[in-house]
Structure formats: C-alpha cells, structure tokens
C-alpha positions in Angstrom: 0.0 0.0 0.0 1.3 3.5 -0.9 1.4 6.1 1.7 0.9 9.8 0.9 4.0 11.8 0.9 4.1 15.4 2.0 6.3 17.9 0.3 9.1 19.0 2.5 9.9 22.1 0.4 7.6 24.1 -1.8 8.5 24.0 -5.5 10.8 26.7 -6.7 8.9 29.3 -8.8 10.6 30.1 -12.1 10.6 33.9 -12.6 9.8 35.5 -16.0 12.6 37.0 -18.1 13.6 40.6 -17.4 12.2 41.7 -20.8 9.1 39.5 -20.5 6.0 40.6 -22.5 2.8 41.6 -20.9 1.3 38.3 -21.8 4.2 36.4 -20.2 3.8 38.4 -17.0 0.0 37.9 -17.0 0.5 34.1 -17.4 3.1 34.1 -14.6 0.7 35.8 -12.1 -2.2 33.6 -13.3 -0.2 30.5 -12.6 1.3 31.5 -9.2 -0.5 32.4 -6.0 0.4 35.7 -4.4 0.9 34.0 -1.0 3.5 31.6 -2.5 5.3 34.6 -4.1 5.4 36.3 -0.7 6.6 33.2 1.1 9.5 32.7 -1.3 10.5 36.3 -1.2 9.7 37.1 -4.8 7.2 39.8 -3.8 6.9 41.9 -0.7 4.2 44.1 0.7 4.9 47.7 0.1 4.0 49.7 3.3 3.8 53.0 1.4 0.2 53.3 0.3 0.4 56.9 -0.8 0.2 56.1 -4.5 -2.8 53.7 -4.0 -4.7 56.4 -2.0 -3.9 59.0 -4.8 -5.3 56.6 -7.5 -8.4 55.9 -5.4 -9.1 59.6 -4.9 -8.6 60.2 -8.7 -11.0 57.3 -9.5 -13.6 58.6 -7.1 -13.4 62.1 -8.6 -14.2 60.9 -12.1 -17.8 61.2 -13.2 -19.9 58.1 -13.4 -20.4 57.4 -17.1 -22.5 54.2 -16.8 
C-alpha cells in the first residue's frame, strides 16, 4: 500500500525573463498564487500606500459614465 508523501519544500517558482512581454507576466501571475510569491521572497508588501490612495481619490473624482 502506498502512503501519501508530504512535500518537504515548496516547489521553486521560475521567474519570468527581465524583458518579458505583458502576456508572459500575465501568465506568470495567473499560474502563481500571491501567497506563494510572498513566502518565497519574490514579492513583498509595500508599506507605502500613498500612490494607492492617490489613485483611489482620482478614481472617485471621475464622473460616473454608466
């Protein structure tokens, strides 16, 4: 009888090329979970939210065209 084996190490995520196209980057982020990218140190949370707040304010100030 076979026993289930647990993975001891998570699989290594292959990064896209430096000059990857938008489609390649899109495929990369579709294939890989954000938590896995954080765990392996590929991505990190940016504590500076100033740019996000600016974009949100800009979006809210636009007229609703629906």
